N, C-alpha and C positions, 0 to 999 in steps of 0.2 A: 609581537607581530600582529598584524591586522587580523589574520585568521583566528588567533587566540582570543582576541577581543571579541570577534564575531561569535566564537563559540560560547563565551560567557554571556553575551547578550542573548544568543539563541536559547541557552539553558534557562535564563531568567524568563524569557518570553514563554518558553514551553511550560515552565513551572506555573506561571501565571495563568496560562490557558488551561492547564490541567485543574488547577484550583477553581477557576471559573466554571469549567465544565462540571466539576464535582458539585459545585453550589447550584448550578442551574439544572442538573439532571441530564441523563442521556437523551431524554425525549426531545430536548432542544436541538439535537444534532440533525434532525430531519423533520420534514413536515408530517402532517397527520397520515399521509399515505406511505410514509417511509422513504420518500424521495429526498435527495440532497444534491447539492451542487457538485459536479464532477469537473475537475479542471485538467487541462492538458490532454495528453494521449489517452487517458482513461475515458474520455468522452467520445473517442473514435470508435467506429464499428470494427468488429473483428475482421470484416472483409477488407479493411484498409491496410492490414498488415502486409508488409513487403520488406525485403531486405534493406531498402533505403530508409525504412523507419526504425530499424533495429536499435540504433543508438538512442533515439528518443524514447522508444518504448522501454528499453532497459533502464534509462534514467528515471522514467516515470515509475516503473516498478520498484526501483531502489528507494524512491521516496515513499511509496506505498508501504513497502516492507519496513522501512525505518519507523514510520508512524505506527504501524501495528506493534512493532517491537517495543516502542516507547509507551504506548497507551494500553496494551492488552495485558492483563494480569498474568504473572508467571511466564512471561514470554521474553526470552533474551534474543532468540533468533528464529523467526517463523520458518525460514527456509530449511532449517535443520542441516542435513548433510549435503544439500544442493548448493552450488555456487549460483551467481546471478545468471550466467548463461543457461544453466539448467532450469531456472525459473522461466526465462524467456522461451526456452524450448517447450516447457510445459504449457505456457500460454499459447504458443503457436499450435500445439497439438489440440488444445481445447478449442481454440478459434477455428481450426480446420473443420470441426463438426458442429460449430455454433456460429456461423458466419454472420447471422443477423443480430447477434448480441454485441454489447459493447465490451471494450477491453477491460473496463472496470468490473464488469460481470465476470470476466475470466479471472481477474485478480481475486474477486470474492470467492470464486470456485476453488482457486488455488488455496486460499485461506482455509476454506472448509475441508479441503482434502488433506491439509498439512498440519492442522492445529494439534493433532495428537502426536505428530512426529517432531514438533518444535523443540528447540533447545531451551530449557528453563535457565534461569539465572545461574551462573557458575558459582 
């Protein structure tokens, strides 16, 4: 099936990226100020959250979580016992008191708050 082929290609690409990142060092991931490119809904301000954007934000967060799960040591599932709706609710709660910050900042705050509750590899 096409999706199985895509999965194999994606796994190879991800492996190549991880090897390349390991060879280049983590410092290459951001500029000297720690800034990096934020793509998609993560670049939107918290004040832009609205029920009409829920699906897009949820999809962006799913990608963010997947990247963390893949790249962060000893992390199988950052969200732990929460489901994706719970993560979206957490981000909405965070954004309600940080409306001038970006959604990516909310995702980083979620990471910081959940890293100790993450599920390690089974």
